[in-house]
Each structure stands twice: as structure tokens, then as C-alpha cells.
N, CA, C and O atoms as CSV, one atom per row, in Angstrom:
chain,resi,resn,atom,element,x,y,z
A,1,MET,N,N,-39.762,36.534,-58.019
A,1,MET,CA,C,-38.408,36.805,-56.630
A,1,MET,C,C,-39.057,38.169,-56.019
A,1,MET,O,O,-39.355,39.033,-56.843
A,2,GLY,N,N,-39.274,38.403,-54.792
A,2,GLY,CA,C,-39.403,39.738,-53.998
A,2,GLY,C,C,-38.759,40.316,-55.137
A,2,GLY,O,O,-37.983,40.004,-56.040
A,3,GLN,N,N,-39.969,42.121,-54.338
A,3,GLN,CA,C,-39.026,42.990,-54.764
A,3,GLN,C,C,-37.864,43.223,-53.783
A,3,GLN,O,O,-37.226,44.203,-54.169
A,4,ALA,N,N,-37.351,42.699,-52.670
A,4,ALA,CA,C,-36.337,43.713,-51.584
A,4,ALA,C,C,-35.360,42.603,-52.558
A,4,ALA,O,O,-34.423,43.179,-53.108
A,5,LYS,N,N,-35.437,41.421,-52.779
A,5,LYS,CA,C,-34.227,40.404,-53.578
A,5,LYS,C,C,-33.782,41.222,-54.633
A,5,LYS,O,O,-32.589,41.469,-54.808
A,6,GLN,N,N,-34.685,41.652,-55.341
A,6,GLN,CA,C,-33.945,42.276,-56.095
A,6,GLN,C,C,-33.355,43.747,-56.387
A,6,GLN,O,O,-33.099,44.391,-57.404
A,7,ARG,N,N,-33.238,44.028,-54.578
A,7,ARG,CA,C,-32.866,45.231,-55.260
A,7,ARG,C,C,-31.368,45.096,-54.085
A,7,ARG,O,O,-30.777,46.013,-53.514
A,8,GLY,N,N,-31.100,43.587,-54.038
A,8,GLY,CA,C,-30.080,43.146,-53.555
A,8,GLY,C,C,-30.162,42.741,-52.177
A,8,GLY,O,O,-31.131,42.984,-51.459
A,9,THR,N,N,-29.161,42.138,-51.832
A,9,THR,CA,C,-29.018,41.798,-50.273
A,9,THR,C,C,-29.377,42.439,-49.431
A,9,THR,O,O,-29.371,43.642,-49.691
A,10,GLN,N,N,-30.038,41.896,-47.525
A,10,GLN,CA,C,-30.402,42.863,-46.816
A,10,GLN,C,C,-29.081,44.122,-46.279
A,10,GLN,O,O,-29.369,45.250,-45.879
A,11,GLU,N,N,-27.591,43.556,-46.404
A,11,GLU,CA,C,-26.871,44.526,-46.377
A,11,GLU,C,C,-26.635,45.566,-47.289
A,11,GLU,O,O,-26.048,46.586,-46.927
A,12,GLN,N,N,-27.197,45.343,-48.897
A,12,GLN,CA,C,-26.673,46.143,-50.133
A,12,GLN,C,C,-27.447,47.113,-49.832
A,12,GLN,O,O,-27.122,48.294,-49.948
A,13,ARG,N,N,-29.470,46.372,-49.070
A,13,ARG,CA,C,-30.102,47.283,-49.068
A,13,ARG,C,C,-29.917,48.328,-48.446
A,13,ARG,O,O,-30.051,49.387,-49.059
A,14,ILE,N,N,-29.574,48.337,-47.118
A,14,ILE,CA,C,-28.823,48.952,-45.770
A,14,ILE,C,C,-27.560,49.474,-46.351
A,14,ILE,O,O,-27.747,50.620,-45.943
A,15,ALA,N,N,-26.863,49.525,-46.735
A,15,ALA,CA,C,-25.848,50.781,-47.100
A,15,ALA,C,C,-26.745,51.600,-48.707
A,15,ALA,O,O,-26.338,52.741,-48.929
A,16,GLN,N,N,-27.730,51.126,-49.606
A,16,GLN,CA,C,-27.769,51.385,-50.187
A,16,GLN,C,C,-28.925,52.631,-49.504
A,16,GLN,O,O,-28.955,53.691,-50.129
A,17,ALA,N,N,-29.748,52.523,-48.394
A,17,ALA,CA,C,-30.248,53.551,-47.905
A,17,ALA,C,C,-29.603,54.818,-47.579
A,17,ALA,O,O,-29.660,55.916,-48.133
A,18,GLN,N,N,-28.710,54.232,-46.115
A,18,GLN,CA,C,-27.549,55.079,-45.995
A,18,GLN,C,C,-26.578,55.788,-46.978
A,18,GLN,O,O,-25.711,56.475,-46.438
A,19,ALA,N,N,-26.580,55.764,-47.566
A,19,ALA,CA,C,-26.045,56.357,-48.795
A,19,ALA,C,C,-26.226,57.335,-49.464
A,19,ALA,O,O,-25.485,58.105,-50.075
A,20,LYS,N,N,-28.553,57.153,-49.113
A,20,LYS,CA,C,-29.303,57.962,-50.199
A,20,LYS,C,C,-29.728,59.505,-48.808
A,20,LYS,O,O,-29.852,60.704,-49.058
A,21,ILE,N,N,-29.849,58.751,-47.366
A,21,ILE,CA,C,-29.306,59.571,-46.317
A,21,ILE,C,C,-28.274,59.981,-46.258
A,21,ILE,O,O,-28.262,59.878,-45.031
A,22,GLU,N,N,-27.183,60.442,-46.501
A,22,GLU,CA,C,-26.042,60.849,-46.477
A,22,GLU,C,C,-25.744,61.742,-47.590
A,22,GLU,O,O,-24.666,62.334,-47.542
A,23,ALA,N,N,-26.338,61.893,-48.354
A,23,ALA,CA,C,-26.437,62.750,-50.061
A,23,ALA,C,C,-27.544,63.524,-49.458
A,23,ALA,O,O,-27.170,64.677,-49.673
A,24,LEU,N,N,-28.467,63.592,-48.950
A,24,LEU,CA,C,-29.252,64.725,-47.795
A,24,LEU,C,C,-28.798,65.513,-46.766
A,24,LEU,O,O,-29.254,66.576,-46.346
A,25,ARG,N,N,-27.853,64.876,-46.408
A,25,ARG,CA,C,-27.693,65.572,-45.074
A,25,ARG,C,C,-26.590,66.653,-45.763
A,25,ARG,O,O,-25.713,66.582,-46.624
A,26,PRO,N,N,-27.422,68.203,-44.448
A,26,PRO,CA,C,-26.531,69.156,-44.943
A,26,PRO,C,C,-25.354,69.015,-44.369
A,26,PRO,O,O,-24.871,68.090,-43.716
A,27,GLU,N,N,-24.700,70.688,-44.894
A,27,GLU,CA,C,-23.071,70.578,-44.170
A,27,GLU,C,C,-22.868,71.056,-42.849
A,27,GLU,O,O,-21.753,70.905,-42.350
A,28,LYS,N,N,-24.250,71.898,-41.867
A,28,LYS,CA,C,-24.018,72.375,-41.329
A,28,LYS,C,C,-25.289,72.598,-40.784
A,28,LYS,O,O,-26.057,72.894,-41.699
A,29,LEU,N,N,-26.169,72.581,-39.068
A,29,LEU,CA,C,-27.450,72.720,-38.639
A,29,LEU,C,C,-26.837,74.313,-38.331
A,29,LEU,O,O,-25.675,74.517,-37.978
A,30,VAL,N,N,-27.650,75.163,-38.497
A,30,VAL,CA,C,-28.472,76.869,-37.966
A,30,VAL,C,C,-28.701,76.577,-37.180
A,30,VAL,O,O,-29.131,75.439,-37.373
A,31,CYS,N,N,-28.779,76.912,-35.688
A,31,CYS,CA,C,-29.714,77.283,-35.031
A,31,CYS,C,C,-30.627,78.600,-34.905
A,31,CYS,O,O,-30.067,79.694,-34.988
A,32,GLY,N,N,-32.077,78.524,-34.697
A,32,GLY,CA,C,-33.003,79.355,-35.203
A,32,GLY,C,C,-33.060,80.177,-33.735
A,32,GLY,O,O,-34.028,80.937,-33.713
A,33,ALA,N,N,-32.132,80.212,-32.318
A,33,ALA,CA,C,-32.599,80.797,-31.523
A,33,ALA,C,C,-31.810,82.234,-32.160
A,33,ALA,O,O,-32.075,83.372,-32.548
A,34,CYS,N,N,-30.333,81.031,-31.907
A,34,CYS,CA,C,-28.196,82.502,-31.645
A,34,CYS,C,C,-28.182,81.702,-32.954
A,34,CYS,O,O,-27.716,80.608,-32.636
A,35,LYS,N,N,-28.439,81.697,-34.167
A,35,LYS,CA,C,-28.472,81.311,-35.577
A,35,LYS,C,C,-26.503,80.895,-35.283
A,35,LYS,O,O,-25.559,81.414,-35.879
A,36,THR,N,N,-26.457,80.020,-34.386
A,36,THR,CA,C,-25.089,79.815,-34.457
A,36,THR,C,C,-24.978,78.553,-35.717
A,36,THR,O,O,-25.815,77.663,-35.860
A,37,ALA,N,N,-23.823,78.722,-36.501
A,37,ALA,CA,C,-23.976,77.106,-37.468
A,37,ALA,C,C,-23.012,75.585,-36.948
A,37,ALA,O,O,-21.794,75.422,-37.026
A,38,PHE,N,N,-23.580,75.067,-36.664
A,38,PHE,CA,C,-22.921,73.152,-35.774
A,38,PHE,C,C,-22.954,72.349,-37.426
A,38,PHE,O,O,-23.526,72.479,-38.508
A,39,THR,N,N,-21.481,71.083,-36.468
A,39,THR,CA,C,-21.530,70.584,-38.193
A,39,THR,C,C,-21.384,68.774,-36.680
A,39,THR,O,O,-21.314,67.569,-36.918
A,40,ASP,N,N,-21.394,69.139,-36.040
A,40,ASP,CA,C,-21.986,67.881,-35.145
A,40,ASP,C,C,-23.355,67.496,-34.523
A,40,ASP,O,O,-23.766,67.702,-33.381
A,41,PHE,N,N,-23.936,66.897,-35.547
A,41,PHE,CA,C,-25.550,65.798,-35.489
A,41,PHE,C,C,-25.371,64.764,-36.122
A,41,PHE,O,O,-24.560,64.277,-36.909
A,42,ASP,N,N,-26.853,64.381,-35.318
A,42,ASP,CA,C,-26.876,63.038,-36.394
A,42,ASP,C,C,-28.372,63.480,-36.966
A,42,ASP,O,O,-29.048,64.508,-36.956
A,43,SER,N,N,-28.569,61.516,-37.698
A,43,SER,CA,C,-29.357,61.473,-38.713
A,43,SER,C,C,-30.224,60.994,-37.896
A,43,SER,O,O,-29.653,60.419,-36.970
A,44,MET,N,N,-31.434,60.966,-37.811
A,44,MET,CA,C,-32.739,60.562,-37.342
A,44,MET,C,C,-33.277,59.549,-37.942
A,44,MET,O,O,-32.836,59.368,-39.077
A,45,ASP,N,N,-34.575,58.365,-37.367
A,45,ASP,CA,C,-35.498,57.084,-37.965
A,45,ASP,C,C,-36.647,58.089,-37.945
A,45,ASP,O,O,-37.269,58.754,-37.117
A,46,THR,N,N,-36.618,57.808,-39.667
A,46,THR,CA,C,-37.791,58.307,-40.214
A,46,THR,C,C,-38.686,57.061,-40.934
A,46,THR,O,O,-39.710,57.396,-41.529
A,47,ARG,N,N,-38.393,55.926,-40.899
A,47,ARG,CA,C,-39.151,54.792,-41.413
A,47,ARG,C,C,-40.670,54.995,-41.328
A,47,ARG,O,O,-41.461,54.428,-42.083
A,48,ASN,N,N,-40.999,55.799,-40.406
A,48,ASN,CA,C,-42.850,55.467,-40.234
A,48,ASN,C,C,-43.256,57.096,-39.961
A,48,ASN,O,O,-44.040,57.560,-39.133
A,49,MET,N,N,-42.383,57.817,-41.025
A,49,MET,CA,C,-42.090,59.186,-41.200
A,49,MET,C,C,-43.404,59.349,-42.973
A,49,MET,O,O,-42.822,59.173,-44.043
A,50,ARG,N,N,-44.834,59.632,-43.037
A,50,ARG,CA,C,-44.714,59.573,-45.048
A,50,ARG,C,C,-44.052,60.893,-44.888
A,50,ARG,O,O,-44.024,61.870,-44.140
A,51,GLY,N,N,-43.443,60.334,-46.164
A,51,GLY,CA,C,-43.379,62.196,-47.043
A,51,GLY,C,C,-42.339,62.952,-46.323
A,51,GLY,O,O,-42.391,64.150,-46.600
A,52,ILE,N,N,-40.950,62.478,-45.071
A,52,ILE,CA,C,-40.349,62.882,-44.504
A,52,ILE,C,C,-39.478,61.673,-45.568
A,52,ILE,O,O,-39.986,60.611,-45.930
A,53,ASN,N,N,-37.821,62.232,-46.002
A,53,ASN,CA,C,-37.063,61.411,-46.811
A,53,ASN,C,C,-35.595,61.163,-45.468
A,53,ASN,O,O,-34.995,60.115,-45.229
A,54,ALA,N,N,-35.432,62.289,-44.940
A,54,ALA,CA,C,-34.423,62.259,-44.112
A,54,ALA,C,C,-34.513,63.619,-42.942
A,54,ALA,O,O,-35.164,64.644,-43.144
A,55,ALA,N,N,-33.837,63.380,-41.922
A,55,ALA,CA,C,-34.461,64.123,-40.208
A,55,ALA,C,C,-32.941,63.738,-39.838
A,55,ALA,O,O,-32.274,62.704,-39.873
A,56,PHE,N,N,-32.743,64.934,-39.505
A,56,PHE,CA,C,-31.053,65.505,-38.753
A,56,PHE,C,C,-30.941,66.110,-37.023
A,56,PHE,O,O,-31.902,66.864,-36.874
A,57,GLY,N,N,-30.464,66.066,-36.265
A,57,GLY,CA,C,-30.522,66.600,-35.093
A,57,GLY,C,C,-29.229,66.782,-33.957
A,57,GLY,O,O,-28.269,66.070,-33.660
A,58,GLY,N,N,-29.804,68.316,-33.418
A,58,GLY,CA,C,-28.618,67.842,-32.861
A,58,GLY,C,C,-28.560,68.983,-31.784
A,58,GLY,O,O,-29.546,69.719,-31.781
A,59,HIS,N,N,-27.665,69.230,-30.955
A,59,HIS,CA,C,-28.664,69.726,-29.401
A,59,HIS,C,C,-26.828,71.914,-29.858
A,59,HIS,O,O,-25.600,71.842,-29.896
A,60,CYS,N,N,-27.304,72.579,-29.954
A,60,CYS,CA,C,-26.685,73.816,-30.682
A,60,CYS,C,C,-25.906,74.090,-29.344
A,60,CYS,O,O,-26.397,74.261,-28.228
A,61,PRO,N,N,-24.283,74.094,-29.786
A,61,PRO,CA,C,-23.404,74.546,-29.111
A,61,PRO,C,C,-23.882,75.740,-28.090
A,61,PRO,O,O,-23.942,75.809,-26.863
A,62,ALA,N,N,-24.169,76.577,-29.071
A,62,ALA,CA,C,-24.170,78.143,-28.302
A,62,ALA,C,C,-24.560,77.893,-26.930
A,62,ALA,O,O,-24.153,77.826,-25.770
A,63,CYS,N,N,-25.624,77.785,-27.728
A,63,CYS,CA,C,-27.731,77.597,-26.375
A,63,CYS,C,C,-28.095,76.809,-26.036
A,63,CYS,O,O,-29.131,77.026,-25.407
A,64,GLY,N,N,-27.662,75.277,-26.104
A,64,GLY,CA,C,-28.595,74.513,-26.105
A,64,GLY,C,C,-30.122,74.217,-26.896
A,64,GLY,O,O,-30.911,73.281,-26.762
A,65,GLU,N,N,-30.155,75.127,-27.549
A,65,GLU,CA,C,-31.389,74.572,-28.002
A,65,GLU,C,C,-31.333,73.465,-28.871
A,65,GLU,O,O,-30.244,73.103,-29.316
A,66,THR,N,N,-32.618,72.752,-29.234
A,66,THR,CA,C,-32.584,71.394,-29.724
A,66,THR,C,C,-33.435,71.850,-31.678
A,66,THR,O,O,-34.503,72.012,-32.268
A,67,VAL,N,N,-31.786,71.841,-31.869
A,67,VAL,CA,C,-32.369,71.868,-33.579
A,67,VAL,C,C,-32.452,70.448,-34.514
A,67,VAL,O,O,-32.014,69.298,-34.481
A,68,LEU,N,N,-33.423,71.418,-35.476
A,68,LEU,CA,C,-34.006,69.747,-36.445
A,68,LEU,C,C,-34.041,70.672,-37.823
A,68,LEU,O,O,-34.203,71.872,-38.042
A,69,ALA,N,N,-33.825,69.606,-38.563
A,69,ALA,CA,C,-33.730,69.574,-39.994
A,69,ALA,C,C,-34.493,68.317,-40.482
A,69,ALA,O,O,-34.413,67.150,-40.099
A,70,PHE,N,N,-35.434,69.029,-41.662
A,70,PHE,CA,C,-36.219,67.841,-42.025
A,70,PHE,C,C,-36.222,68.239,-43.784
A,70,PHE,O,O,-36.126,69.248,-44.483
A,71,SER,N,N,-36.401,66.703,-43.969
A,71,SER,CA,C,-35.550,66.649,-45.714
A,71,SER,C,C,-37.338,65.908,-46.546
A,71,SER,O,O,-37.858,64.956,-45.964
A,72,GLY,N,N,-37.802,66.297,-47.415
A,72,GLY,CA,C,-38.960,65.243,-47.571
A,72,GLY,C,C,-40.528,66.475,-47.790
A,72,GLY,O,O,-40.762,67.260,-46.871
A,73,GLU,N,N,-41.213,66.471,-48.745
A,73,GLU,CA,C,-42.367,67.133,-48.994
A,73,GLU,C,C,-42.927,67.491,-48.404
A,73,GLU,O,O,-43.481,66.717,-47.622
A,74,ALA,N,N,-43.239,69.061,-48.319
A,74,ALA,CA,C,-43.142,70.245,-47.902
A,74,ALA,C,C,-44.446,70.241,-47.694
A,74,ALA,O,O,-44.697,71.092,-46.841
A,75,ASP,N,N,-45.607,69.581,-48.136
A,75,ASP,CA,C,-46.100,69.398,-46.690
A,75,ASP,C,C,-46.049,68.416,-45.685
A,75,ASP,O,O,-46.601,68.789,-44.650
A,76,ALA,N,N,-45.550,67.237,-45.643
A,76,ALA,CA,C,-45.412,66.007,-44.623
A,76,ALA,C,C,-44.346,66.762,-43.258
A,76,ALA,O,O,-44.355,66.418,-42.076
A,77,VAL,N,N,-43.022,68.459,-44.251
A,77,VAL,CA,C,-41.810,68.748,-43.618
A,77,VAL,C,C,-42.632,69.544,-42.292
A,77,VAL,O,O,-42.586,69.294,-41.088
A,78,ALA,N,N,-43.557,70.826,-43.216
A,78,ALA,CA,C,-44.603,71.534,-42.352
A,78,ALA,C,C,-45.065,70.061,-40.726
A,78,ALA,O,O,-44.768,69.792,-39.562
A,79,ASP,N,N,-45.495,69.836,-41.293
A,79,ASP,CA,C,-46.579,68.642,-40.862
A,79,ASP,C,C,-45.699,68.141,-38.952
A,79,ASP,O,O,-46.124,68.412,-37.829
A,80,ALA,N,N,-44.065,67.153,-39.480
A,80,ALA,CA,C,-43.441,67.405,-39.054
A,80,ALA,C,C,-42.978,68.844,-37.993
A,80,ALA,O,O,-43.260,68.884,-36.795
A,81,MET,N,N,-42.419,69.669,-38.544
A,81,MET,CA,C,-42.281,70.568,-37.361
A,81,MET,C,C,-43.489,70.849,-36.576
A,81,MET,O,O,-43.422,71.043,-35.362
A,82,ILE,N,N,-44.425,70.873,-37.132
A,82,ILE,CA,C,-46.037,71.161,-35.785
A,82,ILE,C,C,-45.746,69.980,-34.874
A,82,ILE,O,O,-46.058,70.140,-33.694
A,83,ALA,N,N,-45.474,69.404,-35.049
A,83,ALA,CA,C,-46.092,67.614,-34.320
A,83,ALA,C,C,-44.505,67.556,-33.990
A,83,ALA,O,O,-44.143,66.400,-33.772
A,84,TRP,N,N,-43.271,68.708,-33.882
A,84,TRP,CA,C,-42.491,68.285,-33.220
A,84,TRP,C,C,-43.025,69.991,-32.229
A,84,TRP,O,O,-44.249,70.048,-32.115
A,85,GLN,N,N,-42.533,70.795,-31.812
A,85,GLN,CA,C,-43.747,71.747,-31.707
A,85,GLN,C,C,-44.613,71.378,-30.574
A,85,GLN,O,O,-44.553,71.713,-29.391
A,86,ASP,N,N,-45.388,70.655,-31.171
A,86,ASP,CA,C,-46.289,70.132,-29.574
A,86,ASP,C,C,-45.660,69.469,-28.397
A,86,ASP,O,O,-45.734,69.647,-27.181
A,87,ALA,N,N,-44.959,68.573,-29.242
A,87,ALA,CA,C,-44.843,67.106,-28.468
A,87,ALA,C,C,-43.416,67.831,-27.629
A,87,ALA,O,O,-42.588,67.171,-27.000
A,88,MET,N,N,-43.387,69.717,-27.860
A,88,MET,CA,C,-42.164,70.238,-27.003
A,88,MET,C,C,-42.912,70.935,-26.136
A,88,MET,O,O,-42.479,71.208,-25.017
A,89,GLY,N,N,-44.249,71.344,-26.597
A,89,GLY,CA,C,-44.426,72.460,-25.673
A,89,GLY,C,C,-44.631,73.106,-25.507
A,89,GLY,O,O,-45.573,73.683,-24.963
A,90,SER,N,N,-43.511,73.349,-26.068
A,90,SER,CA,C,-43.059,75.338,-26.753
A,90,SER,C,C,-43.051,75.434,-28.145
A,90,SER,O,O,-42.975,74.418,-28.837
A,91,GLU,N,N,-43.157,77.111,-28.861
A,91,GLU,CA,C,-43.180,77.558,-29.951
A,91,GLU,C,C,-41.424,77.629,-30.352
A,91,GLU,O,O,-40.481,78.190,-29.793
A,92,ALA,N,N,-41.503,76.977,-31.296
A,92,ALA,CA,C,-39.983,76.498,-32.073
A,92,ALA,C,C,-39.740,77.588,-32.867
A,92,ALA,O,O,-40.554,78.448,-33.203
A,93,LYS,N,N,-38.439,77.500,-33.186
A,93,LYS,CA,C,-38.477,78.438,-33.681
A,93,LYS,C,C,-38.378,78.838,-35.878
A,93,LYS,O,O,-37.627,79.482,-36.610
A,94,ILE,N,N,-39.326,78.185,-36.017
A,94,ILE,CA,C,-39.002,77.117,-37.456
A,94,ILE,C,C,-38.540,78.589,-38.593
A,94,ILE,O,O,-38.460,79.812,-38.478
A,95,GLY,N,N,-38.413,77.974,-39.233
A,95,GLY,CA,C,-37.441,78.320,-40.314
A,95,GLY,C,C,-37.615,77.333,-41.469
A,95,GLY,O,O,-38.350,76.346,-41.435
A,96,SER,N,N,-36.479,77.907,-42.997
A,96,SER,CA,C,-35.642,76.029,-43.810
A,96,SER,C,C,-34.260,76.934,-43.961
A,96,SER,O,O,-33.831,78.060,-43.712
A,97,GLN,N,N,-33.891,75.767,-44.496
A,97,GLN,CA,C,-32.531,76.956,-44.308
A,97,GLN,C,C,-31.634,75.285,-45.702
A,97,GLN,O,O,-31.552,74.057,-45.668
A,98,SER,N,N,-31.259,76.290,-46.544
A,98,SER,CA,C,-30.530,75.692,-47.664
A,98,SER,C,C,-29.340,74.063,-47.290
A,98,SER,O,O,-29.147,73.624,-46.156
A,99,ARG,N,N,-28.970,73.704,-48.080
A,99,ARG,CA,C,-28.016,72.786,-48.091
A,99,ARG,C,C,-26.416,73.877,-47.559
A,99,ARG,O,O,-25.433,73.724,-46.834
A,100,ASP,N,N,-26.708,74.425,-48.017
A,100,ASP,CA,C,-24.822,74.763,-47.298
A,100,ASP,C,C,-25.309,75.344,-46.158
A,100,ASP,O,O,-24.452,75.670,-45.337
A,101,GLY,N,N,-26.946,75.654,-45.768
A,101,GLY,CA,C,-26.771,76.026,-44.108
A,101,GLY,C,C,-27.368,77.524,-44.149
A,101,GLY,O,O,-28.000,77.976,-43.194
A,102,GLN,N,N,-27.105,78.302,-45.398
A,102,GLN,CA,C,-28.366,79.201,-44.779
A,102,GLN,C,C,-29.666,79.452,-44.579
A,102,GLN,O,O,-30.305,79.462,-45.631
A,103,HIS,N,N,-30.544,79.743,-43.215
A,103,HIS,CA,C,-31.275,79.830,-42.300
A,103,HIS,C,C,-32.602,81.479,-42.597
A,103,HIS,O,O,-32.468,82.680,-42.362
A,104,VAL,N,N,-33.462,80.863,-43.043
A,104,VAL,CA,C,-34.833,81.976,-43.339
A,104,VAL,C,C,-35.227,81.743,-42.280
A,104,VAL,O,O,-34.700,80.727,-41.828
A,105,PRO,N,N,-35.801,82.120,-41.743
A,105,PRO,CA,C,-36.811,81.891,-40.690
A,105,PRO,C,C,-38.444,83.088,-41.281
A,105,PRO,O,O,-38.735,84.077,-41.955
A,106,PHE,N,N,-39.124,81.822,-40.232
A,106,PHE,CA,C,-40.934,81.562,-41.262
A,106,PHE,C,C,-40.925,82.728,-40.208
A,106,PHE,O,O,-40.330,83.031,-39.174
A,107,ASP,N,N,-42.039,83.283,-41.145
A,107,ASP,CA,C,-43.032,84.489,-41.013
A,107,ASP,C,C,-44.037,84.070,-40.168
A,107,ASP,O,O,-44.464,84.652,-39.172
A,108,GLY,N,N,-44.577,82.424,-40.906
A,108,GLY,CA,C,-45.995,82.189,-40.470
A,108,GLY,C,C,-46.942,83.273,-42.022
A,108,GLY,O,O,-48.144,83.008,-42.016
A,109,GLU,N,N,-46.529,84.356,-43.218
A,109,GLU,CA,C,-47.925,84.543,-43.624
A,109,GLU,C,C,-47.650,84.610,-45.029
A,109,GLU,O,O,-48.570,84.771,-45.831
């Protein structure tokens, strides 16, 4: 029997993956630009992002900035943030955030 079948049906495996992502979901995102906390955001597809366990994103309701949160290996998260910044063509306001929404700006030192 194949590895996937040993872990259950396709529906069971999908439900397990969704539960794993929901367990990593922060209760809120905090905008790096204006520090507004908000709870209306979506999970993002991370299937081809090696080292990233989950990603979430939304738009700040106060200033309209795109806000992203990545969860995973430290180097993979750093690479994902730099890639996002390069793709957007602007300097991102990068920081870290605890699960309860405490935002700490990254100072580069």
C-alpha cells in the first residue's frame, strides 16, 4: 500500500492538512505600516514553498497595505519575505509577530 493511502483517504488527508494550517493561523495580523490589528485575512497556498508551513495574508483596513505572515523555518521565512519584497518592487516593513499579534519591527541588525 502506498504512503498516501496509509494516511487515509484523499478527503481525510485534505482535512488533516487544513487542520494543520488552521492550528498555525494567528488570531490577528498587525500592519507593519500603521500597526492596525485585523482578523479578516486568508490562508495562502504554500505547496511549492520549501520550509514554509503556512502563510496568511490580507489588506490592512486602515491604510490598505498588503500584510503577510509566514510560518516555518527561519531561513525559509526570511527568503519568502525578501522574495515578496522584490516582487512588489518596494521596501516592505518586515517584522515578526507572535501568535497573539505582538508585532516587533525588524531593524536589520
